[in-house]
C-alpha positions, 0 to 999 in steps of 0.5 A: 662383634668383638668380645670386648672393647677397651676404653681410656677413661675420657673416651668411656665418659664420652661414650656414656655422654653419646648414649645420653645425647643420642637418647635425647635425639630419639625423644625429640624425634618422637616428640616431632611425630606427636606435634604433627598430629592434626587428627586421627590420620597422623601417618598419611601424607604427614611429612613431620610424622614420617620424618620424626619416625625416620629420625627416631629409628635412626637414633634408636639404632645408634643408641642400641649400637653404643649400648652394645659397645658399652656392655662389652667395654673395659676401662684401661688405666695406662701404666705411666712407665714403659718404653713401648708403644701401647694403649694410652701412650703418646708416640712421636714418629718421623715419616721417613718419606716426608721427614714430617714428625707427628705425635699420636695418642694411642687411644680407645676402641672409639676415640670420642673425647676431644683432645686439643692439639693431639692426634688420637687414633684408635688402638685398632687402626692400621697405624696403631697396629703398625706402631704397636710394641715399638721402642724409641729408635725402631723403624716400622714399615707397612701399609696404612690404607693403600699407602706404604709408610715407613716410620721411625719412632722418635719418642714415647711418653 
């Protein structure tokens, strides 16, 4: 596991909410196992009990992983000034092979918050790594997945 995970405020708040929501799912799954008890033999041929146990185990693992990430999370407040692509900035690029212009927000380790109309990508994603530290007018070239891409940086905010 990495030693730290960097989060913007919106994603950190969404991480905390995800932990709460998944914890509720654990409780619901465990309640499902309790509701299915007809007698002392709750585990044998009892679909509700078995399904509740599987669900509780799955959601518990998710809560555990999210808590591990939160334990190593650091909040990052973006600097409103600057001319390079960095965490917390939006960057508009032009795909040199299609001439398509797309704006991305370089976001947290985990992009959890809903952002209407914005393509938010993790700073750890191959695309964000390719664009990191670029300035307006720069050309960046490399692989995003298995596709070779070439982008021109149009704008940074």
